[in-house]
N, C-alpha and C positions, 0 to 999 in steps of 0.2 A: 504494499500499500504506499503510495507516494502522497505526502501531505501537500496540499495546494500551496501553502505558504512557502514550502521549499521549492516546488516545481516552478512557481512564477516569481518568487521573491517578494519582499515587502519594502516599502519605503524606497530609499535610493538604490537598494539592491534590485528592485524591479526594473530600474533603468540600466543597471551595471550588467545584469546577465545577458540581455540581448546585445549590448556593445561588446562584451567578451566573446560571445558566440560569433558575431559578425567578424570580429578581429581574427579569430582562429579559423573561420570558415566552417564551423560545425557547432552543434548544440553543446552547451556547456555540460560536462560530465556530472553525474549525480553526486559523486564524491566531492567535487568542487562546490556544488550548490550546497551541500551540507556543511562544508567548512566555512562558507560565507554565512549561512543561515544562523549557525550558533557557534561562533569561534570559541567562545569561553568554555562551552560544554564539550565540544568535540574537536574543534579546530586546532587549539593549542597543543593538546596532548597528541593528537595524530601528527601534527607537523614536527614536534619534538621527536617523536618515534621515527618518523621518515628521515629526518636529519641524521639520527644516530645510525640508522640502517645504511643509508646511502653515503654518508660522509665521515662515519666513525672509523675506528681501526678495523682493518680487514686485510686478508691476504690478497683480495682483489682490489684493483684501482677504482677510482671513482667512475672513470669512463666505462670500465667493464660492468660495474654495477648498473650504470645507466643503460648499457646495452642490454643487459638482462631484463631490465624492467621494460624497455621498449619492445624487445622480443616477446615477452610474456603478454604485454598489452595487445601486440599485433595478433598473437595466437588467440587471444580472447575476444578478438574484434572490438577492442576498446580504442576510442580515439584519444584517450588521455595519455 
């Protein structure tokens, strides 16, 4: 179930989502909509985790991790 307020945005976010979609040439992915909708509840913790995974200590370089993420997104038909 997708909440209407997350799908369409509220306030300034209602204007931001279409502009973001136009800029990238695709619909803004749901994970980004959720990050924007409630950044204090979901966004900060998720962003911190992603930064740790993608930029923290690892045997793989940052570009290798980005490549893995891109490949996985492509395999899942994800535009993000």
